[in-house]
Each structure stands twice: as C-alpha cells, then as structure tokens.
C-alpha positions in Angstrom: 47.1 -8.0 -113.9 51.0 -7.9 -112.2 49.8 -11.1 -110.5 48.4 -12.8 -113.2 51.8 -12.3 -115.3 54.1 -13.1 -112.6 52.1 -16.5 -112.1 52.4 -17.6 -115.3 55.7 -16.3 -115.3 57.0 -18.9 -112.5 54.6 -21.5 -114.1 56.8 -21.2 -117.3 60.1 -21.4 -115.0 58.8 -24.5 -113.2 57.9 -26.2 -116.4 61.1 -25.3 -117.3 62.8 -26.8 -114.3 60.7 -29.6 -114.6 61.9 -30.3 -118.3 65.7 -29.9 -117.0 65.1 -32.1 -114.2 64.0 -34.5 -116.4 66.3 -34.5 -119.0 68.8 -34.5 -115.9 67.5 -38.2 -114.5 67.0 -39.1 -117.7 70.8 -38.9 -118.3 72.2 -39.9 -114.9 69.9 -43.3 -115.5 71.9 -43.7 -118.7 75.1 -43.0 -117.4 74.7 -45.6 -114.6 73.3 -48.4 -116.7 76.7 -47.9 -119.2 78.6 -47.8 -115.9 77.2 -51.0 -114.6 78.3 -52.8 -118.0 82.1 -51.5 -117.5 84.6 -53.8 -116.6 85.6 -53.9 -112.5 89.4 -54.2 -111.8 88.6 -58.1 -111.0 87.5 -58.4 -114.8 90.6 -56.5 -115.8 92.8 -58.5 -113.6 91.5 -61.7 -115.0 91.8 -60.8 -118.2 95.4 -59.9 -117.7 95.8 -63.4 -116.1 94.7 -64.9 -119.1 97.0 -62.7 -121.3 100.0 -63.6 -119.4 98.9 -67.1 -119.9 98.9 -66.9 -123.4 101.8 -65.4 -123.6 103.5 -68.1 -121.3 102.4 -70.6 -123.4 103.3 -68.7 -127.0 107.0 -68.7 -125.3 107.0 -72.2 -124.4 105.8 -72.8 -127.7 108.7 -70.5 -129.4 111.2 -72.3 -126.9 110.2 -75.9 -128.3 110.2 -74.7 -131.9 113.9 -73.5 -131.6 114.9 -76.5 -129.8 113.5 -79.0 -132.6 115.3 -76.5 -135.0 118.1 -77.5 -133.2 118.0 -80.8 -133.3 117.0 -81.0 -137.0 120.3 -79.4 -137.5 122.1 -81.7 -136.3 120.2 -84.9 -137.5 120.6 -83.0 -141.0 124.2 -82.4 -140.1 124.7 -85.9 -139.3 123.0 -87.8 -141.9 125.2 -85.6 -144.4 128.7 -86.8 -142.1 127.3 -90.4 -142.2 126.7 -90.4 -146.0 130.4 -89.1 -146.8 131.7 -92.1 -144.6 129.9 -94.8 -146.6 130.3 -93.1 -149.7 126.9 -92.0 -150.2 125.7 -89.2 -152.9 123.4 -87.0 -150.5 121.0 -84.5 -152.0 119.3 -82.0 -150.1 
C-alpha cells in the first residue's frame, strides 16, 4: 500500500507542477506581448524630436508676437504724435 500512496502523491505533485508550469508560461507570454507594444528608444527619440520642434515653433511664435507688439506700440505712439502735430484729438 505504501507504493500506491507514494505513486498517487507523486501524481498529485506532478499535476501541481504542471499547473504551475502552465501558469508561468502564460504569464511570460503576457509579458512578451506587453513588451512588444512598449516604445523602444527610437520611438522615444522621435517623440523627443517632435517635442523639440514644437517648442522651437512656439518660441518663434512668441518672439514674433513680441516684435509685433513693439511695432504696434511704436505705431500707436507715432499716430498719437501725428495727431498732436495736426491738432487732432486722438481717442483710444
């Protein structure tokens, strides 16, 4: 009877190890699929390059707005000065 008990016990252990092995394989398969969808360094470099381009465009746009603001201020001052010279009331 000891041989049968031992054999049944080994069968249970084998079955449990098989379930553990199957679970590990499924887990590693999920990890592999997840890693396949992750961005690699080339993707990150591309994204950083795009962000740099956008930042540069924004910087240029900000500079252009600043220059236009100065130009409008100078024009406004010129119009006020011209209005005074011709004795015309300038209304803001």
